[in-house]
Biopython code that builds the backbone (N, CA, C, O; Angstrom):
import numpy as np
from Bio.PDB.StructureBuilder import StructureBuilder

atoms = [
    (1, "UNK", "N", (9.429, -1.594, -4.430)),
    (1, "UNK", "CA", (9.255, -1.529, -3.315)),
    (1, "UNK", "C", (10.329, -2.208, -2.341)),
    (1, "UNK", "O", (10.852, -3.178, -2.891)),
    (2, "UNK", "N", (10.812, -1.964, -1.021)),
    (2, "UNK", "CA", (12.174, -2.271, -1.063)),
    (2, "UNK", "C", (12.984, -3.562, -0.917)),
    (2, "UNK", "O", (14.177, -3.847, -1.024)),
    (3, "UNK", "N", (11.786, -4.274, -0.612)),
    (3, "UNK", "CA", (11.730, -5.861, -0.326)),
    (3, "UNK", "C", (11.433, -6.640, -1.765)),
    (3, "UNK", "O", (11.972, -7.640, -2.238)),
    (4, "UNK", "N", (11.012, -6.306, -1.969)),
    (4, "UNK", "CA", (10.838, -7.023, -3.854)),
    (4, "UNK", "C", (11.149, -6.209, -4.908)),
    (4, "UNK", "O", (10.991, -5.005, -5.109)),
    (5, "UNK", "N", (11.707, -7.263, -5.651)),
    (5, "UNK", "CA", (11.835, -6.304, -7.119)),
    (5, "UNK", "C", (10.916, -6.395, -8.316)),
    (5, "UNK", "O", (10.059, -7.272, -8.411)),
    (6, "UNK", "N", (11.084, -5.634, -9.056)),
    (6, "UNK", "CA", (9.578, -5.994, -10.099)),
    (6, "UNK", "C", (8.944, -6.976, -10.332)),
    (6, "UNK", "O", (7.777, -7.096, -9.957)),
    (7, "UNK", "N", (9.675, -8.008, -11.095)),
    (7, "UNK", "CA", (9.351, -8.889, -11.341)),
    (7, "UNK", "C", (7.945, -9.788, -10.401)),
    (7, "UNK", "O", (6.806, -10.165, -10.677)),
    (8, "UNK", "N", (9.000, -9.827, -9.006)),
    (8, "UNK", "CA", (8.097, -10.332, -7.892)),
    (8, "UNK", "C", (6.616, -9.103, -7.551)),
    (8, "UNK", "O", (5.535, -9.448, -7.076)),
    (9, "UNK", "N", (6.849, -8.248, -7.795)),
    (9, "UNK", "CA", (5.846, -7.316, -7.449)),
    (9, "UNK", "C", (4.568, -7.547, -8.431)),
    (9, "UNK", "O", (3.504, -7.747, -7.844)),
    (10, "UNK", "N", (4.545, -7.545, -9.645)),
    (10, "UNK", "CA", (3.578, -7.400, -11.026)),
    (10, "UNK", "C", (3.715, -9.004, -11.152)),
    (10, "UNK", "O", (3.192, -9.410, -12.189)),
    (11, "UNK", "N", (4.359, -10.141, -10.255)),
    (11, "UNK", "CA", (3.680, -11.753, -10.291)),
    (11, "UNK", "C", (2.555, -11.989, -11.372)),
    (11, "UNK", "O", (2.565, -12.071, -12.600)),
    (12, "UNK", "N", (1.637, -12.060, -10.457)),
    (12, "UNK", "CA", (0.027, -11.770, -11.287)),
    (12, "UNK", "C", (-0.579, -10.973, -11.674)),
    (12, "UNK", "O", (-1.397, -11.611, -12.337)),
    (13, "UNK", "N", (-0.978, -9.379, -11.840)),
    (13, "UNK", "CA", (-0.670, -8.401, -12.372)),
    (13, "UNK", "C", (0.359, -7.306, -12.051)),
    (13, "UNK", "O", (1.291, -7.453, -11.261)),
    (14, "UNK", "N", (0.097, -6.225, -12.730)),
    (14, "UNK", "CA", (0.741, -5.405, -12.049)),
    (14, "UNK", "C", (0.409, -4.401, -10.734)),
    (14, "UNK", "O", (-0.607, -3.736, -10.529)),
    (15, "UNK", "N", (1.784, -4.545, -9.815)),
    (15, "UNK", "CA", (0.979, -3.966, -8.408)),
    (15, "UNK", "C", (0.298, -2.907, -8.506)),
    (15, "UNK", "O", (-0.007, -2.376, -9.574)),
    (16, "UNK", "N", (-0.009, -2.496, -7.361)),
    (16, "UNK", "CA", (-1.138, -1.413, -7.129)),
    (16, "UNK", "C", (-1.456, -0.594, -5.917)),
    (16, "UNK", "O", (-1.826, -1.319, -4.993)),
    (17, "UNK", "N", (-1.438, 0.453, -5.670)),
    (17, "UNK", "CA", (-2.507, 1.160, -4.543)),
    (17, "UNK", "C", (-3.744, 1.447, -5.431)),
    (17, "UNK", "O", (-3.588, 1.342, -6.647)),
    (18, "UNK", "N", (-4.934, 1.792, -4.953)),
    (18, "UNK", "CA", (-5.623, 2.551, -5.323)),
    (18, "UNK", "C", (-6.395, 3.521, -3.828)),
    (18, "UNK", "O", (-6.204, 3.138, -2.674)),
    (19, "UNK", "N", (-7.048, 4.488, -4.087)),
    (19, "UNK", "CA", (-7.281, 4.952, -2.820)),
    (19, "UNK", "C", (-8.585, 5.760, -4.146)),
    (19, "UNK", "O", (-8.437, 6.268, -5.257)),
    (20, "UNK", "N", (-10.122, 5.424, -2.999)),
    (20, "UNK", "CA", (-10.794, 6.140, -3.095)),
    (20, "UNK", "C", (-11.908, 6.364, -1.576)),
    (20, "UNK", "O", (-12.488, 5.495, -0.924)),
    (21, "UNK", "N", (-11.887, 7.930, -1.383)),
    (21, "UNK", "CA", (-12.163, 8.507, -0.136)),
    (21, "UNK", "C", (-11.813, 7.064, 1.060)),
    (21, "UNK", "O", (-10.670, 6.620, 1.174)),
    (22, "UNK", "N", (-12.380, 6.793, 1.440)),
    (22, "UNK", "CA", (-12.020, 5.790, 2.844)),
    (22, "UNK", "C", (-12.062, 4.708, 2.518)),
    (22, "UNK", "O", (-12.451, 3.846, 3.306)),
    (23, "UNK", "N", (-11.749, 4.468, 1.496)),
    (23, "UNK", "CA", (-11.722, 3.075, 1.034)),
    (23, "UNK", "C", (-10.326, 3.025, -0.039)),
    (23, "UNK", "O", (-9.443, 3.844, -0.295)),
    (24, "UNK", "N", (-10.664, 1.443, -0.573)),
    (24, "UNK", "CA", (-9.224, 1.452, -1.467)),
    (24, "UNK", "C", (-8.947, -0.190, -1.214)),
    (24, "UNK", "O", (-9.537, -0.937, -0.434)),
    (25, "UNK", "N", (-7.782, -0.511, -2.194)),
    (25, "UNK", "CA", (-7.486, -1.934, -2.368)),
    (25, "UNK", "C", (-5.794, -1.740, -2.910)),
    (25, "UNK", "O", (-5.272, -0.744, -3.412)),
    (26, "UNK", "N", (-5.275, -2.894, -2.640)),
    (26, "UNK", "CA", (-3.951, -2.731, -2.879)),
    (26, "UNK", "C", (-3.397, -4.745, -3.835)),
    (26, "UNK", "O", (-3.723, -5.834, -3.365)),
    (27, "UNK", "N", (-2.861, -4.604, -4.678)),
    (27, "UNK", "CA", (-2.315, -5.912, -4.872)),
    (27, "UNK", "C", (-0.743, -5.786, -5.511)),
    (27, "UNK", "O", (-0.314, -4.926, -6.280)),
    (28, "UNK", "N", (0.043, -7.089, -4.847)),
    (28, "UNK", "CA", (1.334, -7.329, -5.348)),
    (28, "UNK", "C", (1.715, -8.601, -5.055)),
    (28, "UNK", "O", (1.396, -9.306, -4.098)),
    (29, "UNK", "N", (2.500, -8.842, -6.070)),
    (29, "UNK", "CA", (2.744, -10.436, -5.597)),
    (29, "UNK", "C", (1.957, -11.259, -5.817)),
    (29, "UNK", "O", (1.779, -11.640, -6.974)),
    (30, "UNK", "N", (1.214, -11.803, -4.709)),
    (30, "UNK", "CA", (0.145, -12.989, -4.901)),
    (30, "UNK", "C", (-0.739, -12.586, -3.505)),
    (30, "UNK", "O", (-1.236, -13.532, -2.896)),
    (31, "UNK", "N", (-0.957, -11.165, -2.962)),
    (31, "UNK", "CA", (-1.583, -10.467, -2.163)),
    (31, "UNK", "C", (-2.242, -9.362, -2.761)),
    (31, "UNK", "O", (-1.711, -8.486, -3.444)),
    (32, "UNK", "N", (-4.233, -9.538, -2.250)),
    (32, "UNK", "CA", (-4.307, -8.806, -2.391)),
    (32, "UNK", "C", (-5.438, -8.398, -1.162)),
    (32, "UNK", "O", (-6.069, -9.200, -0.475)),
    (33, "UNK", "N", (-5.487, -7.130, -1.112)),
    (33, "UNK", "CA", (-6.235, -7.178, 0.222)),
    (33, "UNK", "C", (-7.282, -5.394, -0.051)),
    (33, "UNK", "O", (-6.887, -4.787, -1.046)),
    (34, "UNK", "N", (-8.219, -4.824, 0.583)),
    (34, "UNK", "CA", (-9.158, -3.894, 1.103)),
    (34, "UNK", "C", (-8.498, -3.119, 1.695)),
    (34, "UNK", "O", (-7.555, -3.552, 2.357)),
    (35, "UNK", "N", (-8.794, -1.611, 1.652)),
    (35, "UNK", "CA", (-7.598, -0.858, 2.996)),
    (35, "UNK", "C", (-9.191, -0.049, 3.453)),
    (35, "UNK", "O", (-10.327, 0.074, 2.996)),
    (36, "UNK", "N", (-8.665, 0.223, 4.234)),
    (36, "UNK", "CA", (-9.771, 1.094, 5.408)),
    (36, "UNK", "C", (-8.857, 2.759, 5.750)),
    (36, "UNK", "O", (-8.262, 3.088, 6.776)),
    (37, "UNK", "N", (-9.008, 3.360, 4.756)),
    (37, "UNK", "CA", (-8.268, 4.883, 4.818)),
    (37, "UNK", "C", (-9.110, 6.176, 6.110)),
    (37, "UNK", "O", (-10.192, 6.321, 6.680)),
    (38, "UNK", "N", (-7.864, 6.809, 6.030)),
    (38, "UNK", "CA", (-8.109, 7.964, 6.994)),
    (38, "UNK", "C", (-6.942, 8.957, 6.559)),
    (38, "UNK", "O", (-5.732, 8.734, 6.544)),
    (39, "UNK", "N", (-7.715, 10.247, 6.169)),
    (39, "UNK", "CA", (-6.686, 11.156, 6.257)),
    (39, "UNK", "C", (-5.733, 11.835, 7.265)),
    (39, "UNK", "O", (-5.359, 10.870, 7.930)),
    (40, "UNK", "N", (-5.082, 12.991, 7.801)),
    (40, "UNK", "CA", (-4.520, 13.323, 8.181)),
    (40, "UNK", "C", (-3.651, 14.413, 7.811)),
    (40, "UNK", "O", (-2.851, 14.152, 6.913)),
    (41, "UNK", "N", (-3.615, 16.101, 8.519)),
    (41, "UNK", "CA", (-2.818, 16.691, 8.197)),
    (41, "UNK", "C", (-1.512, 16.702, 8.620)),
    (41, "UNK", "O", (-1.827, 17.147, 9.724)),
    (42, "UNK", "N", (-0.356, 16.603, 8.699)),
    (42, "UNK", "CA", (0.800, 16.258, 9.499)),
    (42, "UNK", "C", (1.627, 17.290, 9.165)),
    (42, "UNK", "O", (2.058, 17.201, 8.015)),
    (43, "UNK", "N", (2.084, 18.479, 9.943)),
    (43, "UNK", "CA", (2.955, 19.876, 9.304)),
    (43, "UNK", "C", (2.543, 20.266, 8.421)),
    (43, "UNK", "O", (3.552, 20.828, 7.997)),
    (44, "UNK", "N", (1.886, 20.435, 7.784)),
    (44, "UNK", "CA", (0.515, 20.974, 6.159)),
    (44, "UNK", "C", (1.281, 19.232, 5.203)),
    (44, "UNK", "O", (2.068, 19.415, 4.274)),
    (45, "UNK", "N", (1.040, 18.294, 5.464)),
    (45, "UNK", "CA", (1.537, 17.657, 4.755)),
    (45, "UNK", "C", (0.318, 16.550, 4.984)),
    (45, "UNK", "O", (0.203, 15.962, 6.059)),
    (46, "UNK", "N", (-0.833, 16.262, 3.547)),
    (46, "UNK", "CA", (-1.439, 15.793, 3.868)),
    (46, "UNK", "C", (-1.068, 13.584, 3.910)),
    (46, "UNK", "O", (-0.415, 13.052, 3.012)),
    (47, "UNK", "N", (-1.452, 13.062, 4.680)),
    (47, "UNK", "CA", (-1.010, 12.026, 4.946)),
    (47, "UNK", "C", (-2.240, 11.089, 4.691)),
    (47, "UNK", "O", (-3.321, 11.608, 4.971)),
    (48, "UNK", "N", (-2.291, 9.401, 4.062)),
    (48, "UNK", "CA", (-3.576, 8.251, 4.410)),
    (48, "UNK", "C", (-2.894, 7.793, 4.756)),
    (48, "UNK", "O", (-1.768, 7.767, 4.261)),
    (49, "UNK", "N", (-3.335, 7.050, 6.047)),
    (49, "UNK", "CA", (-3.053, 6.101, 6.810)),
    (49, "UNK", "C", (-4.016, 5.122, 6.671)),
    (49, "UNK", "O", (-5.129, 5.618, 6.841)),
    (50, "UNK", "N", (-4.053, 4.060, 6.457)),
    (50, "UNK", "CA", (-4.764, 2.960, 6.274)),
    (50, "UNK", "C", (-4.412, 1.623, 6.935)),
    (50, "UNK", "O", (-3.210, 1.402, 7.080)),
    (51, "UNK", "N", (-5.402, 0.576, 7.413)),
    (51, "UNK", "CA", (-5.397, -0.906, 8.006)),
    (51, "UNK", "C", (-5.892, -1.324, 6.713)),
    (51, "UNK", "O", (-6.640, -0.619, 6.035)),
    (52, "UNK", "N", (-5.542, -2.293, 6.420)),
    (52, "UNK", "CA", (-5.733, -3.671, 5.491)),
    (52, "UNK", "C", (-6.509, -4.972, 5.718)),
    (52, "UNK", "O", (-7.319, -4.677, 6.596)),
    (53, "UNK", "N", (-6.659, -6.065, 5.436)),
    (53, "UNK", "CA", (-7.358, -6.757, 4.934)),
    (53, "UNK", "C", (-7.204, -7.974, 3.801)),
    (53, "UNK", "O", (-7.768, -7.804, 2.720)),
    (54, "UNK", "N", (-6.858, -8.533, 3.909)),
    (54, "UNK", "CA", (-6.917, -10.051, 2.375)),
    (54, "UNK", "C", (-6.505, -10.976, 2.476)),
    (54, "UNK", "O", (-6.808, -11.750, 3.385)),
    (55, "UNK", "N", (-5.550, -11.250, 1.445)),
    (55, "UNK", "CA", (-4.786, -12.251, 1.163)),
    (55, "UNK", "C", (-3.650, -12.513, 0.718)),
    (55, "UNK", "O", (-3.252, -11.788, -0.193)),
    (56, "UNK", "N", (-2.715, -13.666, 1.221)),
    (56, "UNK", "CA", (-1.701, -13.714, 0.656)),
    (56, "UNK", "C", (-1.481, -15.470, 0.177)),
    (56, "UNK", "O", (-1.159, -16.425, 0.885)),
    (57, "UNK", "N", (-1.758, -15.417, -1.104)),
    (57, "UNK", "CA", (-1.579, -17.349, -1.245)),
    (57, "UNK", "C", (-2.867, -17.764, -0.650)),
    (57, "UNK", "O", (-3.041, -18.887, -0.179)),
    (58, "UNK", "N", (-3.857, -16.745, -0.683)),
    (58, "UNK", "CA", (-5.157, -17.897, 0.117)),
    (58, "UNK", "C", (-5.317, -17.759, 1.246)),
    (58, "UNK", "O", (-6.428, -17.985, 1.727)),
    (59, "UNK", "N", (-3.838, -17.180, 2.338)),
    (59, "UNK", "CA", (-3.894, -17.173, 3.997)),
    (59, "UNK", "C", (-4.329, -15.414, 4.105)),
    (59, "UNK", "O", (-3.912, -14.506, 3.387)),
    (60, "UNK", "N", (-5.276, -15.337, 5.229)),
    (60, "UNK", "CA", (-5.535, -14.130, 5.584)),
    (60, "UNK", "C", (-4.820, -13.589, 6.336)),
    (60, "UNK", "O", (-4.488, -14.022, 7.440)),
    (61, "UNK", "N", (-4.431, -12.394, 5.750)),
    (61, "UNK", "CA", (-3.496, -11.472, 6.284)),
    (61, "UNK", "C", (-3.755, -10.326, 6.468)),
    (61, "UNK", "O", (-4.931, -10.477, 6.137)),
    (62, "UNK", "N", (-3.695, -9.140, 6.742)),
    (62, "UNK", "CA", (-3.527, -7.641, 7.758)),
    (62, "UNK", "C", (-2.957, -7.068, 8.371)),
    (62, "UNK", "O", (-2.355, -7.557, 9.327)),
    (63, "UNK", "N", (-2.915, -5.739, 8.050)),
    (63, "UNK", "CA", (-1.489, -4.995, 8.757)),
    (63, "UNK", "C", (-2.323, -3.475, 8.701)),
    (63, "UNK", "O", (-3.539, -3.295, 8.772)),
    (64, "UNK", "N", (-1.080, -2.322, 8.527)),
    (64, "UNK", "CA", (-1.375, -1.258, 8.265)),
    (64, "UNK", "C", (-0.650, -0.598, 7.533)),
    (64, "UNK", "O", (0.110, -1.361, 6.936)),
    (65, "UNK", "N", (-0.446, 0.729, 7.194)),
    (65, "UNK", "CA", (0.426, 1.500, 6.445)),
    (65, "UNK", "C", (0.110, 2.688, 6.352)),
    (65, "UNK", "O", (-0.757, 3.209, 7.054)),
    (66, "UNK", "N", (0.872, 3.367, 5.336)),
    (66, "UNK", "CA", (0.372, 5.370, 4.929)),
    (66, "UNK", "C", (1.021, 5.331, 4.000)),
    (66, "UNK", "O", (1.798, 4.448, 3.637)),
    (67, "UNK", "N", (0.714, 6.443, 3.453)),
    (67, "UNK", "CA", (1.125, 7.222, 1.835)),
    (67, "UNK", "C", (0.930, 8.255, 1.893)),
    (67, "UNK", "O", (-0.098, 8.574, 2.490)),
    (68, "UNK", "N", (1.837, 9.396, 1.289)),
    (68, "UNK", "CA", (1.864, 10.481, 1.000)),
    (68, "UNK", "C", (2.064, 11.111, -0.359)),
    (68, "UNK", "O", (3.149, 10.773, -0.832)),
    (69, "UNK", "N", (1.406, 11.875, -1.098)),
    (69, "UNK", "CA", (1.935, 12.455, -2.346)),
    (69, "UNK", "C", (2.757, 13.613, -2.125)),
    (69, "UNK", "O", (2.464, 14.678, -1.581)),
    (70, "UNK", "N", (4.257, 13.073, -2.841)),
    (70, "UNK", "CA", (5.189, 13.918, -3.000)),
    (70, "UNK", "C", (5.047, 15.097, -3.998)),
    (70, "UNK", "O", (4.021, 15.242, -4.662)),
    (71, "UNK", "N", (6.068, 15.902, -4.080)),
    (71, "UNK", "CA", (6.106, 17.008, -4.518)),
    (71, "UNK", "C", (6.473, 17.250, -6.410)),
    (71, "UNK", "O", (6.692, 18.243, -7.103)),
    (72, "UNK", "N", (6.374, 15.607, -6.711)),
    (72, "UNK", "CA", (6.661, 15.821, -8.076)),
    (72, "UNK", "C", (5.491, 14.585, -8.528)),
    (72, "UNK", "O", (5.757, 13.993, -9.574)),
    (73, "UNK", "N", (4.194, 14.164, -7.781)),
    (73, "UNK", "CA", (3.400, 13.412, -7.809)),
    (73, "UNK", "C", (3.463, 11.928, -8.046)),
    (73, "UNK", "O", (2.791, 11.248, -8.822)),
    (74, "UNK", "N", (4.594, 11.506, -7.053)),
    (74, "UNK", "CA", (4.695, 10.527, -6.883)),
    (74, "UNK", "C", (4.182, 10.327, -5.314)),
    (74, "UNK", "O", (4.322, 11.120, -4.383)),
    (75, "UNK", "N", (3.403, 8.733, -5.309)),
    (75, "UNK", "CA", (2.922, 8.275, -4.102)),
    (75, "UNK", "C", (3.932, 7.952, -3.314)),
    (75, "UNK", "O", (4.595, 7.654, -4.308)),
    (76, "UNK", "N", (4.816, 7.690, -2.261)),
    (76, "UNK", "CA", (5.130, 7.437, -1.354)),
    (76, "UNK", "C", (5.089, 6.639, 0.171)),
    (76, "UNK", "O", (4.991, 7.505, 1.041)),
    (77, "UNK", "N", (5.123, 5.579, 0.628)),
    (77, "UNK", "CA", (4.498, 5.631, 1.820)),
    (77, "UNK", "C", (5.248, 3.663, 2.422)),
    (77, "UNK", "O", (6.279, 3.203, 1.932)),
    (78, "UNK", "N", (4.535, 3.030, 3.319)),
    (78, "UNK", "CA", (5.409, 2.156, 4.185)),
    (78, "UNK", "C", (3.763, 1.252, 4.048)),
    (78, "UNK", "O", (2.621, 1.684, 4.205)),
    (79, "UNK", "N", (4.291, -0.215, 3.674)),
    (79, "UNK", "CA", (3.336, -1.433, 4.722)),
    (79, "UNK", "C", (3.718, -1.906, 5.274)),
    (79, "UNK", "O", (4.922, -2.149, 5.357)),
    (80, "UNK", "N", (2.657, -2.352, 6.076)),
    (80, "UNK", "CA", (3.438, -2.989, 7.130)),
    (80, "UNK", "C", (2.306, -4.775, 7.256)),
    (80, "UNK", "O", (1.092, -4.885, 7.434)),
    (81, "UNK", "N", (3.215, -5.708, 7.099)),
    (81, "UNK", "CA", (2.237, -6.722, 7.646)),
    (81, "UNK", "C", (1.830, -7.075, 8.946)),
    (81, "UNK", "O", (2.696, -6.798, 9.775)),
    (82, "UNK", "N", (0.713, -7.642, 9.464)),
    (82, "UNK", "CA", (0.879, -7.716, 11.485)),
    (82, "UNK", "C", (1.680, -9.135, 11.484)),
    (82, "UNK", "O", (1.385, -10.148, 10.849)),
    (83, "UNK", "N", (2.814, -8.922, 12.404)),
    (83, "UNK", "CA", (3.524, -9.741, 12.996)),
    (83, "UNK", "C", (4.177, -10.281, 11.603)),
    (83, "UNK", "O", (3.903, -11.417, 11.215)),
    (84, "UNK", "N", (5.076, -9.404, 10.841)),
    (84, "UNK", "CA", (5.530, -10.069, 9.432)),
    (84, "UNK", "C", (5.714, -8.591, 8.617)),
    (84, "UNK", "O", (5.168, -7.488, 8.599)),
    (85, "UNK", "N", (6.592, -9.137, 8.100)),
    (85, "UNK", "CA", (7.338, -8.078, 6.964)),
    (85, "UNK", "C", (7.293, -6.510, 7.157)),
    (85, "UNK", "O", (7.012, -6.099, 8.283)),
    (86, "UNK", "N", (7.521, -5.695, 6.250)),
    (86, "UNK", "CA", (7.098, -4.020, 6.351)),
    (86, "UNK", "C", (8.326, -3.712, 5.327)),
    (86, "UNK", "O", (9.420, -4.274, 5.286)),
    (87, "UNK", "N", (7.778, -2.550, 4.432)),
    (87, "UNK", "CA", (8.129, -2.416, 3.378)),
    (87, "UNK", "C", (7.980, -0.838, 3.061)),
    (87, "UNK", "O", (6.832, -0.393, 3.094)),
    (88, "UNK", "N", (8.962, -0.016, 2.778)),
    (88, "UNK", "CA", (8.518, 1.133, 2.271)),
    (88, "UNK", "C", (7.908, 1.083, 0.799)),
    (88, "UNK", "O", (8.010, -0.085, 0.424)),
    (89, "UNK", "N", (7.415, 1.733, -0.023)),
    (89, "UNK", "CA", (7.224, 1.713, -1.453)),
    (89, "UNK", "C", (6.942, 3.148, -2.239)),
    (89, "UNK", "O", (6.430, 4.141, -1.721)),
    (90, "UNK", "N", (7.300, 3.050, -3.314)),
    (90, "UNK", "CA", (7.210, 4.542, -4.310)),
    (90, "UNK", "C", (5.963, 4.051, -5.576)),
    (90, "UNK", "O", (6.047, 3.000, -6.211)),
    (91, "UNK", "N", (4.881, 5.042, -5.732)),
    (91, "UNK", "CA", (4.194, 4.059, -7.013)),
    (91, "UNK", "C", (3.675, 5.592, -7.720)),
    (91, "UNK", "O", (3.294, 6.516, -7.002)),
    (92, "UNK", "N", (3.722, 5.678, -9.030)),
    (92, "UNK", "CA", (2.799, 6.933, -9.636)),
    (92, "UNK", "C", (1.755, 6.712, -10.381)),
    (92, "UNK", "O", (1.747, 5.533, -10.735)),
    (93, "UNK", "N", (1.035, 7.193, -10.706)),
    (93, "UNK", "CA", (-0.149, 7.303, -10.875)),
    (93, "UNK", "C", (-0.462, 6.701, -13.011)),
    (93, "UNK", "O", (0.266, 6.991, -13.961)),
    (94, "UNK", "N", (-1.395, 6.100, -13.021)),
    (94, "UNK", "CA", (-1.044, 5.079, -14.513)),
    (94, "UNK", "C", (-2.228, 5.782, -14.996)),
    (94, "UNK", "O", (-2.658, 5.561, -16.128)),
]
sb = StructureBuilder()
sb.init_structure("model")
sb.init_model(0)
sb.init_chain("A")
sb.init_seg("    ")
for serial, (resi, resn, name, xyz) in enumerate(atoms, 1):
    if name == "N":
        sb.init_residue(resn, " ", resi, " ")
    sb.init_atom(name, np.array(xyz, "f"), 0.0, 1.0, " ", f" {name:<3s}", serial, name[0])
structure = sb.get_structure()
């Protein structure tokens, strides 16, 4: 992630994004959230766009984001906190 280093991202558990159809989950640092996912084809590239709701140290948080699978099987995207930070991310399948 652009804003946080690996030690911060994996503070509680290894950081992750998980997509399962039109739902999903994410977790990093002390953020945990459920995703509401929609898929769209943009110029031949399948994109997942999502809104999310969850918590950050027990405080309710929400936002949006997007992700796409790159040619080398790496997920790339960006996450936005409502009225807060945003950060690009990359992750690989485990």
